N, CA and C atoms of all chains as a GROMACS GRO file, in nm:
protein
  618
    1MET      N    1  -0.428  14.275   6.838
    1MET     CA    2  -0.328  14.356   6.908
    1MET      C    3  -0.360  14.504   6.885
    2ASN      N    4  -0.366  14.580   6.996
    2ASN     CA    5  -0.392  14.723   6.982
    2ASN      C    6  -0.275  14.793   6.914
    3ASN      N    7  -0.306  14.896   6.838
    3ASN     CA    8  -0.200  14.967   6.766
    3ASN      C    9  -0.243  15.110   6.737
    4ARG      N   10  -0.146  15.189   6.690
    4ARG     CA   11  -0.170  15.331   6.662
    4ARG      C   12  -0.182  15.358   6.511
    5LEU      N   13  -0.210  15.255   6.437
    5LEU     CA   14  -0.210  15.268   6.292
    5LEU      C   15  -0.313  15.371   6.242
    6ARG      N   16  -0.432  15.367   6.299
    6ARG     CA   17  -0.536  15.459   6.254
    6ARG      C   18  -0.495  15.604   6.280
    7VAL      N   19  -0.434  15.628   6.397
    7VAL     CA   20  -0.390  15.764   6.434
    7VAL      C   21  -0.279  15.811   6.339
    8LEU      N   22  -0.182  15.723   6.318
    8LEU     CA   23  -0.069  15.758   6.230
    8LEU      C   24  -0.116  15.785   6.088
    9ARG      N   25  -0.213  15.706   6.045
    9ARG     CA   26  -0.269  15.724   5.911
    9ARG      C   27  -0.344  15.857   5.903
   10ALA      N   28  -0.422  15.886   6.006
   10ALA     CA   29  -0.500  16.010   6.008
   10ALA      C   30  -0.409  16.133   6.008
   11GLU      N   31  -0.297  16.122   6.079
   11GLU     CA   32  -0.202  16.234   6.084
   11GLU      C   33  -0.150  16.271   5.944
   12ARG      N   34  -0.146  16.171   5.859
   12ARG     CA   35  -0.096  16.193   5.723
   12ARG      C   36  -0.210  16.211   5.623
   13ALA      N   37  -0.332  16.210   5.672
   13ALA     CA   38  -0.452  16.224   5.588
   13ALA      C   39  -0.459  16.116   5.480
   14TRP      N   40  -0.419  15.995   5.519
   14TRP     CA   41  -0.425  15.883   5.425
   14TRP      C   42  -0.554  15.804   5.452
   15SER      N   43  -0.615  15.759   5.345
   15SER     CA   44  -0.728  15.666   5.362
   15SER      C   45  -0.671  15.526   5.381
   16GLN      N   46  -0.757  15.432   5.416
   16GLN     CA   47  -0.710  15.294   5.429
   16GLN      C   48  -0.655  15.244   5.295
   17GLN      N   49  -0.719  15.288   5.188
   17GLN     CA   50  -0.674  15.246   5.054
   17GLN      C   51  -0.535  15.302   5.024
   18ASP      N   52  -0.513  15.431   5.064
   18ASP     CA   53  -0.380  15.492   5.043
   18ASP      C   54  -0.272  15.410   5.114
   19LEU      N   55  -0.301  15.378   5.239
   19LEU     CA   56  -0.203  15.303   5.318
   19LEU      C   57  -0.183  15.163   5.259
   20ALA      N   58  -0.294  15.103   5.217
   20ALA     CA   59  -0.285  14.968   5.158
   20ALA      C   60  -0.196  14.968   5.035
   21GLU      N   61  -0.210  15.071   4.952
   21GLU     CA   62  -0.128  15.078   4.830
   21GLU      C   63   0.019  15.096   4.864
   22ARG      N   64   0.046  15.177   4.967
   22ARG     CA   65   0.186  15.197   5.008
   22ARG      C   66   0.247  15.068   5.065
   23LEU      N   67   0.164  14.988   5.129
   23LEU     CA   68   0.213  14.863   5.190
   23LEU      C   69   0.204  14.744   5.093
   24GLU      N   70   0.140  14.766   4.979
   24GLU     CA   71   0.117  14.660   4.880
   24GLU      C   72   0.035  14.545   4.938
   25VAL      N   73  -0.069  14.583   5.013
   25VAL     CA   74  -0.164  14.484   5.064
   25VAL      C   75  -0.305  14.534   5.031
   26SER      N   76  -0.405  14.455   5.065
   26SER     CA   77  -0.542  14.495   5.037
   26SER      C   78  -0.592  14.594   5.144
   27ARG      N   79  -0.698  14.671   5.107
   27ARG     CA   80  -0.757  14.763   5.205
   27ARG      C   81  -0.813  14.683   5.324
   28GLN      N   82  -0.863  14.562   5.293
   28GLN     CA   83  -0.917  14.477   5.400
   28GLN      C   84  -0.810  14.443   5.502
   29SER      N   85  -0.687  14.426   5.455
   29SER     CA   86  -0.576  14.395   5.547
   29SER      C   87  -0.553  14.511   5.643
   30VAL      N   88  -0.549  14.633   5.586
   30VAL     CA   89  -0.527  14.751   5.670
   30VAL      C   90  -0.639  14.764   5.773
   31ASN      N   91  -0.761  14.745   5.726
   31ASN     CA   92  -0.876  14.755   5.816
   31ASN      C   93  -0.868  14.652   5.929
   32ALA      N   94  -0.832  14.530   5.893
   32ALA     CA   95  -0.825  14.423   5.993
   32ALA      C   96  -0.714  14.449   6.096
   33ILE      N   97  -0.603  14.504   6.048
   33ILE     CA   98  -0.491  14.533   6.141
   33ILE      C   99  -0.530  14.649   6.233
   34GLU      N  100  -0.589  14.753   6.174
   34GLU     CA  101  -0.627  14.871   6.253
   34GLU      C  102  -0.726  14.836   6.365
   35THR      N  103  -0.821  14.750   6.331
   35THR     CA  104  -0.925  14.716   6.429
   35THR      C  105  -0.880  14.605   6.524
   36GLY      N  106  -0.758  14.557   6.506
   36GLY     CA  107  -0.704  14.456   6.598
   36GLY      C  108  -0.755  14.316   6.571
   37ARG      N  109  -0.823  14.297   6.456
   37ARG     CA  110  -0.875  14.163   6.426
   37ARG      C  111  -0.768  14.074   6.364
   38TYR      N  112  -0.659  14.136   6.318
   38TYR     CA  113  -0.553  14.057   6.257
   38TYR      C  114  -0.418  14.113   6.299
   39ASP      N  115  -0.332  14.027   6.347
   39ASP     CA  116  -0.196  14.067   6.382
   39ASP      C  117  -0.104  14.040   6.263
   40PRO      N  118  -0.038  14.143   6.211
   40PRO     CA  119   0.046  14.121   6.093
   40PRO      C  120   0.168  14.034   6.125
   41SER      N  121   0.220  13.973   6.020
   41SER     CA  122   0.344  13.896   6.037
   41SER      C  123   0.457  13.994   6.068
   42LEU      N  124   0.570  13.941   6.112
   42LEU     CA  125   0.685  14.027   6.144
   42LEU      C  126   0.733  14.106   6.020
   43PRO      N  127   0.744  14.041   5.902
   43PRO     CA  128   0.786  14.119   5.784
   43PRO      C  129   0.690  14.235   5.753
   44LEU      N  130   0.560  14.212   5.766
   44LEU     CA  131   0.464  14.320   5.736
   44LEU      C  132   0.471  14.428   5.845
   45ALA      N  133   0.490  14.385   5.969
   45ALA     CA  134   0.503  14.483   6.078
   45ALA      C  135   0.626  14.572   6.055
   46PHE      N  136   0.736  14.513   6.011
   46PHE     CA  137   0.857  14.592   5.981
   46PHE      C  138   0.830  14.688   5.865
   47LYS      N  139   0.753  14.642   5.766
   47LYS     CA  140   0.721  14.725   5.650
   47LYS      C  141   0.638  14.846   5.695
   48ILE      N  142   0.544  14.823   5.785
   48ILE     CA  143   0.460  14.931   5.838
   48ILE      C  144   0.548  15.029   5.916
   49ALA      N  145   0.635  14.974   5.999
   49ALA     CA  146   0.723  15.058   6.081
   49ALA      C  147   0.814  15.144   5.993
   50ASP      N  148   0.870  15.082   5.889
   50ASP     CA  149   0.956  15.156   5.795
   50ASP      C  150   0.881  15.268   5.727
   51LEU      N  151   0.757  15.241   5.689
   51LEU     CA  152   0.676  15.341   5.618
   51LEU      C  153   0.654  15.465   5.704
   52PHE      N  154   0.630  15.443   5.833
   52PHE     CA  155   0.605  15.556   5.922
   52PHE      C  156   0.734  15.608   5.988
   53GLY      N  157   0.844  15.542   5.962
   53GLY     CA  158   0.971  15.584   6.021
   53GLY      C  159   0.975  15.567   6.171
   54LEU      N  160   0.909  15.464   6.219
   54LEU     CA  161   0.904  15.438   6.364
   54LEU      C  162   0.948  15.295   6.394
   55ALA      N  163   0.970  15.266   6.521
   55ALA     CA  164   0.999  15.128   6.560
   55ALA      C  165   0.866  15.053   6.573
   56ILE      N  166   0.873  14.922   6.558
   56ILE     CA  167   0.750  14.841   6.565
   56ILE      C  168   0.673  14.868   6.695
   57GLU      N  169   0.749  14.874   6.807
   57GLU     CA  170   0.681  14.890   6.936
   57GLU      C  171   0.622  15.029   6.956
   58GLU      N  172   0.656  15.122   6.867
   58GLU     CA  173   0.593  15.254   6.873
   58GLU      C  174   0.459  15.255   6.799
   59ILE      N  175   0.433  15.149   6.725
   59ILE     CA  176   0.307  15.138   6.650
   59ILE      C  177   0.216  15.032   6.714
   60PHE      N  178   0.276  14.917   6.743
   60PHE     CA  179   0.199  14.807   6.801
   60PHE      C  180   0.226  14.799   6.950
   61LEU      N  181   0.117  14.794   7.027
   61LEU     CA  182   0.130  14.796   7.173
   61LEU      C  183   0.152  14.654   7.224
   62ASN      N  184   0.254  14.640   7.306
   62ASN     CA  185   0.288  14.509   7.362
   62ASN      C  186   0.174  14.460   7.453
   63PRO      N  187   0.106  14.351   7.418
   63PRO     CA  188  -0.009  14.305   7.499
   63PRO      C  189   0.031  14.274   7.644
   64ALA      N  190   0.152  14.223   7.663
   64ALA     CA  191   0.197  14.189   7.798
   64ALA      C  192   0.208  14.315   7.884
   65LYS      N  193   0.259  14.422   7.825
   65LYS     CA  194   0.274  14.548   7.899
   65LYS      C  195   0.139  14.614   7.921
   66GLU      N  196   0.046  14.593   7.828
   66GLU     CA  197  -0.087  14.652   7.841
   66GLU      C  198  -0.160  14.594   7.961
   67THR      N  199  -0.146  14.462   7.982
   67THR     CA  200  -0.215  14.397   8.094
   67THR      C  201  -0.151  14.433   8.227
   68ASP      N  202  -0.020  14.464   8.224
   68ASP     CA  203   0.049  14.502   8.347
   68ASP      C  204   0.000  14.636   8.399
   69GLN      N  205  -0.045  14.724   8.306
   69GLN     CA  206  -0.081  14.859   8.345
   69GLN      C  207  -0.218  14.863   8.414
   70MET      N  208  -1.376  13.608   4.788
   70MET     CA  209  -1.239  13.625   4.745
   70MET      C  210  -1.222  13.761   4.678
   71GLN      N  211  -1.118  13.835   4.718
   71GLN     CA  212  -1.090  13.964   4.657
   71GLN      C  213  -1.016  13.941   4.526
   72LEU      N  214  -1.075  13.989   4.414
   72LEU     CA  215  -1.013  13.963   4.284
   72LEU      C  216  -0.917  14.073   4.243
   73LYS      N  217  -0.878  14.157   4.338
   73LYS     CA  218  -0.789  14.268   4.304
   73LYS      C  219  -0.642  14.227   4.307
   74THR      N  220  -0.610  14.120   4.374
   74THR     CA  221  -0.470  14.081   4.382
   74THR      C  222  -0.431  14.001   4.257
   75PRO      N  223  -0.302  14.005   4.219
   75PRO     CA  224  -0.258  13.928   4.101
   75PRO      C  225  -0.289  13.778   4.115
   76ALA      N  226  -0.271  13.725   4.235
   76ALA     CA  227  -0.297  13.582   4.257
   76ALA      C  228  -0.445  13.550   4.234
   77ALA      N  229  -0.533  13.640   4.277
   77ALA     CA  230  -0.676  13.618   4.259
   77ALA      C  231  -0.715  13.625   4.112
   78ARG      N  232  -0.648  13.713   4.039
   78ARG     CA  233  -0.678  13.722   3.894
   78ARG      C  234  -0.630  13.595   3.823
   79ARG      N  235  -0.515  13.544   3.866
   79ARG     CA  236  -0.466  13.418   3.807
   79ARG      C  237  -0.561  13.303   3.842
   80TYR      N  238  -0.612  13.306   3.966
   80TYR     CA  239  -0.707  13.204   4.011
   80TYR      C  240  -0.829  13.202   3.920
   81LEU      N  241  -0.882  13.322   3.890
   81LEU     CA  242  -1.002  13.331   3.806
   81LEU      C  243  -0.974  13.278   3.666
   82LYS      N  244  -0.856  13.311   3.612
   82LYS     CA  245  -0.820  13.264   3.478
   82LYS      C  246  -0.812  13.111   3.473
   83ARG      N  247  -0.771  13.052   3.583
   83ARG     CA  248  -0.761  12.905   3.588
   83ARG      C  249  -0.897  12.842   3.619
   84PHE      N  250  -0.973  12.911   3.706
   84PHE     CA  251  -1.099  12.853   3.755
   84PHE      C  252  -1.203  12.842   3.644
   85VAL      N  253  -1.215  12.947   3.563
   85VAL     CA  254  -1.321  12.949   3.460
   85VAL      C  255  -1.309  12.830   3.364
   86PRO      N  256  -1.191  12.807   3.302
   86PRO     CA  257  -1.184  12.690   3.212
   86PRO      C  258  -1.204  12.557   3.284
   87THR      N  259  -1.160  12.550   3.411
   87THR     CA  260  -1.179  12.426   3.487
   87THR      C  261  -1.327  12.401   3.511
   88MET      N  262  -1.400  12.509   3.543
   88MET     CA  263  -1.544  12.498   3.568
   88MET      C  264  -1.617  12.459   3.440
   89ILE      N  265  -1.574  12.520   3.329
   89ILE     CA  266  -1.635  12.484   3.199
   89ILE      C  267  -1.608  12.336   3.170
   90GLY      N  268  -1.484  12.292   3.198
   90GLY     CA  269  -1.448  12.152   3.180
   90GLY      C  270  -1.536  12.061   3.264
   91TYR      N  271  -1.567  12.104   3.385
   91TYR     CA  272  -1.653  12.024   3.474
   91TYR      C  273  -1.793  12.010   3.414
   92VAL      N  274  -1.849  12.122   3.372
   92VAL     CA  275  -1.985  12.121   3.315
   92VAL      C  276  -1.990  12.032   3.190
   93VAL      N  277  -1.889  12.047   3.106
   93VAL     CA  278  -1.885  11.967   2.982
   93VAL      C  279  -1.873  11.818   3.013
   94THR      N  280  -1.785  11.783   3.109
   94THR     CA  281  -1.767  11.640   3.140
   94THR      C  282  -1.892  11.581   3.207
   95VAL      N  283  -1.959  11.662   3.291
   95VAL     CA  284  -2.083  11.611   3.354
   95VAL      C  285  -2.188  11.583   3.248
   96MET      N  286  -2.205  11.679   3.156
   96MET     CA  287  -2.307  11.662   3.050
   96MET      C  288  -2.271  11.545   2.959
   97THR      N  289  -2.144  11.538   2.920
   97THR     CA  290  -2.099  11.432   2.830
   97THR      C  291  -2.117  11.294   2.895
   98THR      N  292  -2.076  11.286   3.021
   98THR     CA  293  -2.087  11.158   3.092
   98THR      C  294  -2.233  11.115   3.106
   99SER      N  295  -2.318  11.212   3.144
   99SER     CA  296  -2.459  11.180   3.163
   99SER      C  297  -2.521  11.128   3.033
  100LEU      N  298  -2.491  11.197   2.924
  100LEU     CA  299  -2.545  11.156   2.794
  100LEU      C  300  -2.489  11.020   2.752
  101ALA      N  301  -2.358  11.003   2.771
  101ALA     CA  302  -2.294  10.877   2.729
  101ALA      C  303  -2.349  10.758   2.808
  102VAL      N  304  -2.368  10.778   2.938
  102VAL     CA  305  -2.421  10.668   3.020
  102VAL      C  306  -2.564  10.635   2.979
  103ALA      N  307  -2.644  10.742   2.951
  103ALA     CA  308  -2.783  10.720   2.911
  103ALA      C  309  -2.794  10.652   2.775
  104TRP      N  310  -2.710  10.694   2.682
  104TRP     CA  311  -2.720  10.640   2.545
  104TRP      C  312  -2.656  10.502   2.531
  105PHE      N  313  -2.536  10.489   2.582
  105PHE     CA  314  -2.460  10.364   2.557
  105PHE      C  315  -2.472  10.262   2.669
  106GLN      N  316  -2.524  10.306   2.783
  106GLN     CA  317  -2.540  10.217   2.900
  106GLN      C  318  -2.418  10.127   2.920
  107PRO      N  319  -2.302  10.189   2.938
  107PRO     CA  320  -2.179  10.108   2.953
  107PRO      C  321  -2.179  10.032   3.086
  108THR      N  322  -2.097   9.932   3.093
  108THR     CA  323  -2.083   9.856   3.218
  108THR      C  324  -1.934   9.835   3.246
  109GLY      N  325  -1.903   9.786   3.364
  109GLY     CA  326  -1.766   9.749   3.400
  109GLY      C  327  -1.668   9.864   3.394
  110ALA      N  328  -1.554   9.838   3.333
  110ALA     CA  329  -1.444   9.936   3.330
  110ALA      C  330  -1.483  10.063   3.256
  111ALA      N  331  -1.564  10.049   3.151
  111ALA     CA  332  -1.607  10.167   3.073
  111ALA      C  333  -1.692  10.260   3.160
  112LEU      N  334  -1.781  10.200   3.237
  112LEU     CA  335  -1.868  10.280   3.326
  112LEU      C  336  -1.785  10.349   3.435
  113ILE      N  337  -1.688  10.276   3.488
  113ILE     CA  338  -1.601  10.333   3.592
  113ILE      C  339  -1.522  10.451   3.535
  114ALA      N  340  -1.465  10.433   3.418
  114ALA     CA  341  -1.385  10.539   3.354
  114ALA      C  342  -1.471  10.663   3.327
  115LEU      N  343  -1.592  10.640   3.274
  115LEU     CA  344  -1.682  10.752   3.245
  115LEU      C  345  -1.723  10.825   3.373
  116SER      N  346  -1.750  10.749   3.477
  116SER     CA  347  -1.796  10.807   3.604
  116SER      C  348  -1.689  10.894   3.669
  117ILE      N  349  -1.564  10.857   3.647
  117ILE     CA  350  -1.453  10.929   3.712
  117ILE      C  351  -1.422  11.062   3.642
  118LEU      N  352  -1.460  11.072   3.514
  118LEU     CA  353  -1.428  11.193   3.436
  118LEU      C  354  -1.467  11.324   3.504
  119PRO      N  355  -1.593  11.341   3.550
  119PRO     CA  356  -1.630  11.468   3.615
  119PRO      C  357  -1.553  11.491   3.745
  120ALA      N  358  -1.517  11.382   3.812
  120ALA     CA  359  -1.443  11.396   3.938
  120ALA      C  360  -1.304  11.454   3.914
  121ILE      N  361  -1.247  11.422   3.798
  121ILE     CA  362  -1.114  11.475   3.764
  121ILE      C  363  -1.120  11.628   3.756
  122ALA      N  364  -1.230  11.680   3.700
  122ALA     CA  365  -1.246  11.825   3.692
  122ALA      C  366  -1.255  11.887   3.833
  123ILE      N  367  -1.323  11.818   3.924
  123ILE     CA  368  -1.334  11.869   4.062
  123ILE      C  369  -1.197  11.866   4.130
  124ILE      N  370  -1.121  11.760   4.106
  124ILE     CA  371  -0.985  11.752   4.162
  124ILE      C  372  -0.900  11.866   4.106
  125ALA      N  373  -0.918  11.895   3.977
  125ALA     CA  374  -0.846  12.006   3.915
  125ALA      C  375  -0.884  12.138   3.982
  126MET      N  376  -1.014  12.154   4.016
  126MET     CA  377  -1.060  12.275   4.085
  126MET      C  378  -0.990  12.290   4.221
  127LEU      N  379  -0.976  12.177   4.290
  127LEU     CA  380  -0.907  12.180   4.420
  127LEU      C  381  -0.762  12.222   4.402
  128ALA      N  382  -0.700  12.176   4.294
  128ALA     CA  383  -0.562  12.214   4.265
  128ALA      C  384  -0.553  12.364   4.235
  129VAL      N  385  -0.651  12.416   4.162
  129VAL     CA  386  -0.655  12.560   4.130
  129VAL      C  387  -0.668  12.641   4.259
  130ILE      N  388  -0.752  12.595   4.349
  130ILE     CA  389  -0.769  12.663   4.478
  130ILE      C  390  -0.638  12.658   4.558
  131GLY      N  391  -0.574  12.542   4.556
  131GLY     CA  392  -0.447  12.526   4.626
  131GLY      C  393  -0.340  12.620   4.573
  132LEU      N  394  -0.336  12.634   4.440
  132LEU     CA  395  -0.239  12.726   4.378
  132LEU      C  396  -0.265  12.869   4.424
  133TYR      N  397  -0.394  12.906   4.432
  133TYR     CA  398  -0.426  13.042   4.477
  133TYR      C  399  -0.373  13.066   4.619
  134VAL      N  400  -0.399  12.971   4.706
  134VAL     CA  401  -0.355  12.985   4.845
  134VAL      C  402  -0.202  12.999   4.852
  135ARG      N  403  -0.133  12.923   4.767
  135ARG     CA  404   0.013  12.928   4.767
  135ARG      C  405   0.065  13.060   4.709
  136GLU      N  406  -0.006  13.113   4.610
  136GLU     CA  407   0.044  13.232   4.539
  136GLU      C  408  -0.001  13.364   4.600
  137GLU      N  409  -0.107  13.362   4.683
  137GLU     CA  410  -0.158  13.487   4.740
  137GLU      C  411  -0.054  13.547   4.836
  138THR      N  412  -0.010  13.668   4.806
  138THR     CA  413   0.093  13.731   4.890
  138THR      C  414   0.032  13.819   4.999
  139ASP      N  415  -0.098  13.851   4.987
  139ASP     CA  416  -0.164  13.930   5.091
  139ASP      C  417  -0.198  13.836   5.206
  140GLU      N  418  -0.121  13.846   5.315
  140GLU     CA  419  -0.133  13.747   5.422
  140GLU      C  420  -0.269  13.746   5.490
  141TYR      N  421  -0.335  13.861   5.499
  141TYR     CA  422  -0.466  13.865   5.563
  141TYR      C  423  -0.570  13.793   5.477
  142LEU      N  424  -0.568  13.822   5.346
  142LEU     CA  425  -0.663  13.756   5.255
  142LEU      C  426  -0.640  13.606   5.254
  143ARG      N  427  -0.513  13.567   5.260
  143ARG     CA  428  -0.480  13.423   5.262
  143ARG      C  429  -0.533  13.359   5.389
  144GLN      N  430  -0.512  13.427   5.500
  144GLN     CA  431  -0.561  13.373   5.627
  144GLN      C  432  -0.714  13.364   5.626
  145ARG      N  433  -0.778  13.466   5.566
  145ARG     CA  434  -0.924  13.471   5.563
  145ARG      C  435  -0.980  13.355   5.480
  146ILE      N  436  -0.920  13.330   5.366
  146ILE     CA  437  -0.972  13.224   5.278
  146ILE      C  438  -0.948  13.087   5.342
  147ILE      N  439  -0.835  13.071   5.409
  147ILE     CA  440  -0.808  12.943   5.475
  147ILE      C  441  -0.906  12.922   5.590
  148THR      N  442  -0.938  13.029   5.662
  148THR     CA  443  -1.037  13.019   5.770
  148THR      C  444  -1.172  12.977   5.714
  149ALA      N  445  -1.211  13.038   5.600
  149ALA     CA  446  -1.339  13.004   5.538
  149ALA      C  447  -1.340  12.859   5.492
  150MET      N  448  -1.227  12.812   5.436
  150MET     CA  449  -1.218  12.673   5.391
  150MET      C  450  -1.230  12.577   5.510
  151LEU      N  451  -1.163  12.612   5.620
  151LEU     CA  452  -1.170  12.527   5.739
  151LEU      C  453  -1.312  12.521   5.794
  152PHE      N  454  -1.382  12.636   5.786
  152PHE     CA  455  -1.523  12.638   5.828
  152PHE      C  456  -1.602  12.541   5.740
  153GLY      N  457  -1.576  12.547   5.608
  153GLY     CA  458  -1.644  12.457   5.514
  153GLY      C  459  -1.616  12.311   5.546
  154ILE      N  460  -1.491  12.280   5.578
  154ILE     CA  461  -1.455  12.142   5.612
  154ILE      C  462  -1.529  12.100   5.740
  155GLY      N  463  -1.538  12.191   5.834
  155GLY     CA  464  -1.610  12.163   5.959
  155GLY      C  465  -1.756  12.132   5.933
  156VAL      N  466  -1.818  12.210   5.844
  156VAL     CA  467  -1.960  12.186   5.812
  156VAL      C  468  -1.976  12.050   5.745
  157VAL      N  469  -1.886  12.017   5.650
  157VAL     CA  470  -1.895  11.888   5.580
  157VAL      C  471  -1.880  11.772   5.680
  158LEU      N  472  -1.783  11.785   5.771
  158LEU     CA  473  -1.762  11.678   5.869
  158LEU      C  474  -1.881  11.665   5.965
  159ALA      N  475  -1.937  11.780   6.005
  159ALA     CA  476  -2.052  11.778   6.095
  159ALA      C  477  -2.172  11.714   6.027
  160VAL      N  478  -2.198  11.755   5.903
  160VAL     CA  479  -2.310  11.698   5.828
  160VAL      C  480  -2.288  11.548   5.806
  161SER      N  481  -2.161  11.510   5.774
  161SER     CA  482  -2.129  11.368   5.752
  161SER      C  483  -2.154  11.286   5.879
  162ALA      N  484  -2.116  11.343   5.993
  162ALA     CA  485  -2.133  11.271   6.119
  162ALA      C  486  -2.282  11.249   6.149
  163VAL      N  487  -2.360  11.355   6.132
  163VAL     CA  488  -2.504  11.344   6.161
  163VAL      C  489  -2.570  11.246   6.065
  164LEU      N  490  -2.545  11.265   5.934
  164LEU     CA  491  -2.606  11.176   5.835
  164LEU      C  492  -2.556  11.032   5.851
  165GLY      N  493  -2.427  11.018   5.886
  165GLY     CA  494  -2.369  10.886   5.904
  165GLY      C  495  -2.441  10.807   6.012
  166PHE      N  496  -2.464  10.870   6.125
  166PHE     CA  497  -2.534  10.799   6.233
  166PHE      C  498  -2.680  10.775   6.198
  167LEU      N  499  -2.742  10.870   6.128
  167LEU     CA  500  -2.881  10.849   6.084
  167LEU      C  501  -2.890  10.728   5.993
  168GLN      N  502  -2.785  10.710   5.910
  168GLN     CA  503  -2.785  10.595   5.819
  168GLN      C  504  -2.755  10.465   5.894
  169ILE      N  505  -2.660  10.473   5.989
  169ILE     CA  506  -2.625  10.352   6.066
  169ILE      C  507  -2.747  10.294   6.136
  170TYR      N  508  -2.830  10.384   6.190
  170TYR     CA  509  -2.949  10.337   6.263
  170TYR      C  510  -3.074  10.333   6.174
  171HIS      N  511  -3.051  10.341   6.042
  171HIS     CA  512  -3.158  10.325   5.943
  171HIS      C  513  -3.270  10.427   5.958
  172ALA      N  514  -3.235  10.546   6.007
  172ALA     CA  515  -3.337  10.652   6.019
  172ALA      C  516  -3.362  10.717   5.883
  173ILE      N  517  -3.260  10.713   5.800
  173ILE     CA  518  -3.273  10.768   5.665
  173ILE      C  519  -3.213  10.671   5.564
  174GLY      N  520  -3.240  10.694   5.438
  174GLY     CA  521  -3.186  10.608   5.333
  174GLY      C  522  -3.049  10.655   5.286
  175GLN      N  523  -3.016  10.611   5.166
  175GLN     CA  524  -2.886  10.643   5.108
  175GLN      C  525  -2.880  10.790   5.064
  176ILE      N  526  -2.769  10.857   5.095
  176ILE     CA  527  -2.745  10.993   5.045
  176ILE      C  528  -2.612  10.993   4.971
  177ASP      N  529  -2.611  11.050   4.851
  177ASP     CA  530  -2.490  11.046   4.768
  177ASP      C  531  -2.375  11.124   4.832
  178VAL      N  532  -2.258  11.061   4.833
  178VAL     CA  533  -2.136  11.124   4.886
  178VAL      C  534  -2.099  11.246   4.800
  179PHE      N  535  -2.146  11.246   4.677
  179PHE     CA  536  -2.121  11.356   4.585
  179PHE      C  537  -2.147  11.492   4.648
  180TRP      N  538  -2.244  11.500   4.738
  180TRP     CA  539  -2.286  11.629   4.795
  180TRP      C  540  -2.182  11.692   4.886
  181ALA      N  541  -2.081  11.617   4.925
  181ALA     CA  542  -1.977  11.672   5.015
  181ALA      C  543  -1.911  11.796   4.955
  182PHE      N  544  -1.874  11.790   4.828
  182PHE     CA  545  -1.804  11.903   4.765
  182PHE      C  546  -1.894  12.026   4.753
  183PRO      N  547  -2.018  12.012   4.701
  183PRO     CA  548  -2.105  12.130   4.697
  183PRO      C  549  -2.131  12.190   4.835
  184ILE      N  550  -2.147  12.105   4.937
  184ILE     CA  551  -2.171  12.157   5.073
  184ILE      C  552  -2.048  12.234   5.121
  185TRP      N  553  -1.929  12.181   5.092
  185TRP     CA  554  -1.805  12.250   5.130
  185TRP      C  555  -1.798  12.387   5.062
  186CYS      N  556  -1.826  12.388   4.931
  186CYS     CA  557  -1.820  12.515   4.856
  186CYS      C  558  -1.921  12.616   4.911
  187ALA      N  559  -2.043  12.569   4.938
  187ALA     CA  560  -2.148  12.660   4.987
  187ALA      C  561  -2.112  12.715   5.125
  188SER      N  562  -2.059  12.629   5.212
  188SER     CA  563  -2.022  12.672   5.347
  188SER      C  564  -1.905  12.770   5.341
  189TRP      N  565  -1.809  12.740   5.256
  189TRP     CA  566  -1.694  12.827   5.235
  189TRP      C  567  -1.743  12.964   5.186
  190GLY      N  568  -1.832  12.963   5.087
  190GLY     CA  569  -1.885  13.088   5.033
  190GLY      C  570  -1.959  13.168   5.139
  191ALA      N  571  -2.038  13.099   5.222
  191ALA     CA  572  -2.114  13.169   5.327
  191ALA      C  573  -2.017  13.235   5.425
  192ALA      N  574  -1.912  13.162   5.462
  192ALA     CA  575  -1.813  13.218   5.555
  192ALA      C  576  -1.742  13.338   5.494
  193GLN      N  577  -1.710  13.329   5.365
  193GLN     CA  578  -1.644  13.441   5.296
  193GLN      C  579  -1.735  13.565   5.294
  194CYS      N  580  -1.864  13.542   5.267
  194CYS     CA  581  -1.960  13.653   5.264
  194CYS      C  582  -1.967  13.721   5.402
  195LEU      N  583  -1.971  13.638   5.505
  195LEU     CA  584  -1.978  13.691   5.642
  195LEU      C  585  -1.855  13.776   5.675
  196MET      N  586  -1.738  13.727   5.635
  196MET     CA  587  -1.614  13.800   5.664
  196MET      C  588  -1.603  13.927   5.580
  197THR      N  589  -1.653  13.922   5.457
  197THR     CA  590  -1.653  14.042   5.372
  197THR      C  591  -1.744  14.148   5.432
  198TRP      N  592  -1.861  14.105   5.480
  198TRP     CA  593  -1.955  14.198   5.545
  198TRP      C  594  -1.889  14.259   5.669
  199ARG      N  595  -1.822  14.177   5.748
  199ARG     CA  596  -1.755  14.225   5.869
  199ARG      C  597  -1.648  14.329   5.834
  200ASP      N  598  -1.575  14.304   5.725
  200ASP     CA  599  -1.472  14.399   5.681
  200ASP      C  600  -1.534  14.531   5.639
  201ARG      N  601  -1.649  14.524   5.571
  201ARG     CA  602  -1.713  14.648   5.523
  201ARG      C  603  -1.765  14.731   5.639
  202VAL      N  604  -1.815  14.662   5.741
  202VAL     CA  605  -1.869  14.732   5.857
  202VAL      C  606  -1.759  14.814   5.926
  203GLY      N  607  -1.639  14.757   5.931
  203GLY     CA  608  -1.529  14.823   6.001
  203GLY      C  609  -1.447  14.917   5.915
  204ALA      N  610  -1.485  14.930   5.788
  204ALA     CA  611  -1.402  15.010   5.697
  204ALA      C  612  -1.434  15.158   5.705
  205ASP      N  613  -1.337  15.240   5.666
  205ASP     CA  614  -1.364  15.383   5.653
  205ASP      C  615  -1.337  15.424   5.509
  206ALA      N  616  -1.341  15.554   5.484
  206ALA     CA  617  -1.325  15.601   5.345
  206ALA      C  618  -1.181  15.589   5.300
   0.00000   0.00000   0.00000
């Protein structure tokens, strides 16, 4: 699933490791989510959204809406 | 397997003594069978000893999967295990038919576990490499 995680992370000058520590997951998890190779569970998606102070849909792009465009 | 998570560290603490137990039971059984040449129930009991250590290893792996809280790492290890199971089943199917039609002789079933472990390890290495390629600082 496409997402804005890399951009949001870059805006805060966080490395993948920094973000991983804040989310209490591995750096590999952050990398996999950023590159779209892994879709996080709903609890982890909420955790990410809370960390950035955004709604889930402001971070993760709805695949159905992406294909409509 | 990433050993940075608490679950992975617990896995290692459990795995090492289990592996040592396996090596000790294999050596003990081999020596006992060679020296005492047991038969019947004694031979069966001795032969099963090393298998118990392998079953314990499977339990240790199962505990890790249950305890790992990093969902991506958990998914990755399960994917690698499934790949290993696929390789074991594929090899079993090919060898099975070769044996049915007498193209080859007897092959020990014992090799299923090492083949699973090797295939699982290869899949893990491939996924670790893929993660490193996509990583940044």
